[in-house]
BALOBA-1460 file (C-alpha; in Angstrom, 3 decimals):
// residues 126
<rec num="1" residu="m" x="15.115" y="-4.008" z="-19.842"/>
<rec num="2" residu="q" x="12.071" y="-3.579" z="-17.617"/>
<rec num="3" residu="r" x="10.773" y="-6.609" z="-15.765"/>
<rec num="4" residu="q" x="7.268" y="-7.612" z="-16.839"/>
<rec num="5" residu="p" x="4.646" y="-8.524" z="-14.213"/>
<rec num="6" residu="n" x="3.731" y="-12.215" z="-14.176"/>
<rec num="7" residu="f" x="0.568" y="-12.698" z="-12.134"/>
<rec num="8" residu="e" x="0.045" y="-16.212" z="-13.510"/>
<rec num="9" residu="n" x="3.369" y="-17.327" z="-12.000"/>
<rec num="10" residu="l" x="2.384" y="-15.719" z="-8.678"/>
<rec num="11" residu="r" x="-0.992" y="-17.498" z="-8.733"/>
<rec num="12" residu="r" x="0.588" y="-20.874" z="-9.542"/>
<rec num="13" residu="t" x="3.166" y="-20.379" z="-6.788"/>
<rec num="14" residu="i" x="0.568" y="-19.505" z="-4.141"/>
<rec num="15" residu="l" x="-1.619" y="-22.456" z="-5.140"/>
<rec num="16" residu="r" x="1.420" y="-24.767" z="-5.471"/>
<rec num="17" residu="q" x="0.407" y="-25.819" z="-8.976"/>
<rec num="18" residu="g" x="2.948" y="-27.074" z="-11.489"/>
<rec num="19" residu="p" x="6.710" y="-26.898" z="-11.443"/>
<rec num="20" residu="p" x="8.353" y="-24.016" z="-9.620"/>
<rec num="21" residu="g" x="9.040" y="-20.920" z="-11.662"/>
<rec num="22" residu="p" x="10.874" y="-17.720" z="-10.844"/>
<rec num="23" residu="v" x="10.347" y="-16.351" z="-7.348"/>
<rec num="24" residu="p" x="7.366" y="-13.942" z="-7.532"/>
<rec num="25" residu="f" x="8.190" y="-10.297" z="-6.924"/>
<rec num="26" residu="f" x="5.746" y="-8.556" z="-4.590"/>
<rec num="27" residu="e" x="5.424" y="-6.515" z="-1.412"/>
<rec num="28" residu="l" x="2.548" y="-6.270" z="1.022"/>
<rec num="29" residu="f" x="2.729" y="-2.461" z="0.874"/>
<rec num="30" residu="a" x="5.034" y="0.473" z="0.254"/>
<rec num="31" residu="d" x="5.191" y="3.623" z="2.331"/>
<rec num="32" residu="p" x="3.357" y="6.501" z="0.637"/>
<rec num="33" residu="g" x="6.479" y="8.676" z="0.796"/>
<rec num="34" residu="m" x="8.468" y="6.076" z="-1.104"/>
<rec num="35" residu="i" x="5.775" y="5.849" z="-3.795"/>
<rec num="36" residu="e" x="5.760" y="9.649" z="-4.072"/>
<rec num="37" residu="a" x="9.564" y="9.800" z="-4.298"/>
<rec num="38" residu="f" x="9.689" y="7.091" z="-6.959"/>
<rec num="39" residu="l" x="6.932" y="8.631" z="-9.094"/>
<rec num="40" residu="g" x="7.982" y="12.226" z="-8.455"/>
<rec num="41" residu="e" x="4.472" y="13.326" z="-7.473"/>
<rec num="42" residu="k" x="2.409" y="13.715" z="-4.311"/>
<rec num="43" residu="f" x="-0.735" y="11.842" z="-3.324"/>
<rec num="44" residu="p" x="-3.668" y="14.265" z="-3.576"/>
<rec num="45" residu="v" x="-5.276" y="12.937" z="-0.367"/>
<rec num="46" residu="n" x="-4.029" y="11.905" z="3.073"/>
<rec num="47" residu="l" x="-4.306" y="8.136" z="2.630"/>
<rec num="48" residu="h" x="-3.985" y="7.447" z="6.354"/>
<rec num="49" residu="c" x="-7.466" y="8.890" z="6.947"/>
<rec num="50" residu="y" x="-8.977" y="6.397" z="4.519"/>
<rec num="51" residu="i" x="-7.073" y="3.375" z="5.794"/>
<rec num="52" residu="e" x="-8.061" y="3.817" z="9.430"/>
<rec num="53" residu="e" x="-11.747" y="4.654" z="9.162"/>
<rec num="54" residu="p" x="-14.471" y="3.209" z="6.939"/>
<rec num="55" residu="i" x="-15.418" y="5.496" z="4.076"/>
<rec num="56" residu="l" x="-19.090" y="6.328" z="4.570"/>
<rec num="57" residu="e" x="-19.447" y="9.660" z="2.815"/>
<rec num="58" residu="v" x="-17.047" y="10.983" z="0.212"/>
<rec num="59" residu="s" x="-17.230" y="14.225" z="-1.764"/>
<rec num="60" residu="g" x="-16.597" y="14.428" z="-5.497"/>
<rec num="61" residu="d" x="-13.192" y="16.032" z="-4.883"/>
<rec num="62" residu="e" x="-12.241" y="13.222" z="-2.501"/>
<rec num="63" residu="i" x="-13.306" y="10.589" z="-5.044"/>
<rec num="64" residu="a" x="-11.119" y="12.248" z="-7.680"/>
<rec num="65" residu="g" x="-8.200" y="12.262" z="-5.223"/>
<rec num="66" residu="l" x="-8.743" y="8.612" z="-4.301"/>
<rec num="67" residu="v" x="-8.914" y="7.592" z="-7.978"/>
<rec num="68" residu="k" x="-5.646" y="9.480" z="-8.640"/>
<rec num="69" residu="s" x="-4.097" y="7.747" z="-5.609"/>
<rec num="70" residu="l" x="-5.192" y="4.370" z="-6.947"/>
<rec num="71" residu="d" x="-3.662" y="5.239" z="-10.324"/>
<rec num="72" residu="m" x="-0.399" y="6.167" z="-8.601"/>
<rec num="73" residu="s" x="-0.314" y="2.830" z="-6.729"/>
<rec num="74" residu="v" x="-0.951" y="0.859" z="-9.930"/>
<rec num="75" residu="r" x="1.769" y="2.767" z="-11.820"/>
<rec num="76" residu="f" x="4.230" y="2.310" z="-8.947"/>
<rec num="77" residu="c" x="3.670" y="-1.456" z="-8.810"/>
<rec num="78" residu="y" x="3.864" y="-1.797" z="-12.585"/>
<rec num="79" residu="e" x="6.993" y="0.323" z="-12.955"/>
<rec num="80" residu="m" x="8.684" y="-1.533" z="-10.080"/>
<rec num="81" residu="g" x="7.854" y="-4.826" z="-11.813"/>
<rec num="82" residu="y" x="5.712" y="-6.294" z="-9.039"/>
<rec num="83" residu="d" x="3.624" y="-9.299" z="-10.074"/>
<rec num="84" residu="y" x="0.444" y="-7.760" z="-8.639"/>
<rec num="85" residu="v" x="-0.845" y="-4.473" z="-7.229"/>
<rec num="86" residu="f" x="-1.113" y="-4.244" z="-3.444"/>
<rec num="87" residu="m" x="-4.146" y="-2.452" z="-2.119"/>
<rec num="88" residu="p" x="-4.993" y="-1.537" z="1.493"/>
<rec num="89" residu="t" x="-8.496" y="-2.741" z="2.153"/>
<rec num="90" residu="g" x="-9.345" y="-1.467" z="5.623"/>
<rec num="91" residu="n" x="-10.273" y="-5.004" z="6.643"/>
<rec num="92" residu="g" x="-12.124" y="-3.843" z="9.749"/>
<rec num="93" residu="l" x="-9.899" y="-5.616" z="12.285"/>
<rec num="94" residu="p" x="-9.234" y="-3.389" z="15.276"/>
<rec num="95" residu="r" x="-5.694" y="-2.082" z="15.234"/>
<rec num="96" residu="s" x="-3.674" y="-0.122" z="17.683"/>
<rec num="97" residu="l" x="-1.439" y="2.336" z="15.862"/>
<rec num="98" residu="e" x="1.178" y="4.509" z="17.454"/>
<rec num="99" residu="a" x="1.999" y="7.837" z="15.817"/>
<rec num="100" residu="i" x="5.440" y="9.394" z="16.156"/>
<rec num="101" residu="t" x="7.166" y="12.232" z="14.327"/>
<rec num="102" residu="d" x="8.374" y="11.088" z="10.925"/>
<rec num="103" residu="t" x="12.144" y="11.594" z="10.806"/>
<rec num="104" residu="a" x="12.691" y="9.940" z="7.418"/>
<rec num="105" residu="g" x="14.354" y="11.980" z="4.692"/>
<rec num="106" residu="t" x="11.199" y="11.510" z="2.613"/>
<rec num="107" residu="q" x="7.948" y="12.295" z="4.402"/>
<rec num="108" residu="n" x="5.604" y="9.296" z="4.518"/>
<rec num="109" residu="w" x="2.293" y="10.818" z="5.625"/>
<rec num="110" residu="a" x="0.850" y="14.247" z="5.008"/>
<rec num="111" residu="d" x="0.636" y="15.155" z="8.689"/>
<rec num="112" residu="g" x="4.368" y="14.635" z="9.384"/>
<rec num="113" residu="q" x="3.687" y="11.553" z="11.494"/>
<rec num="114" residu="r" x="4.739" y="7.952" z="10.954"/>
<rec num="115" residu="y" x="2.413" y="5.191" z="12.070"/>
<rec num="116" residu="w" x="3.492" y="1.886" z="13.586"/>
<rec num="117" residu="l" x="1.404" y="-1.058" z="14.693"/>
<rec num="118" residu="d" x="1.546" y="-1.658" z="18.415"/>
<rec num="119" residu="e" x="3.190" y="-5.076" z="18.411"/>
<rec num="120" residu="a" x="2.365" y="-5.681" z="22.086"/>
<rec num="121" residu="s" x="-1.332" y="-6.118" z="21.299"/>
<rec num="122" residu="g" x="-3.443" y="-7.023" z="18.318"/>
<rec num="123" residu="p" x="-6.888" y="-8.142" z="17.188"/>
<rec num="124" residu="i" x="-6.208" y="-11.822" z="17.949"/>
<rec num="125" residu="q" x="-5.304" y="-12.331" z="21.627"/>
<rec num="126" residu="s" x="-5.770" y="-16.062" z="22.102"/>
């Protein structure tokens, strides 16, 4: 039996409305390599490029790749039974990322790197 998403329960839980229901099932994100491994297909674009920099100009091929990537994220969240679909937004806050060689059994980014937030600094300092 596959778990069915229940966004209404998630919304009620976040807003603290009504009696408690089942604990909502969600994640803030999933590594691209894990999504690819689960779905058995590769992202057609290097998502890291689009997360870090604002998208100002995009070719038709890139749009097609981004739409396919969005479809993959939606299918992953649905098939995993999450109560909503996570979506990186590129919120514009300055971030300091450190890149190191990806040693995971499943590659997470197209360039063989793994990116970590520098936890010693951040956009809010005081």
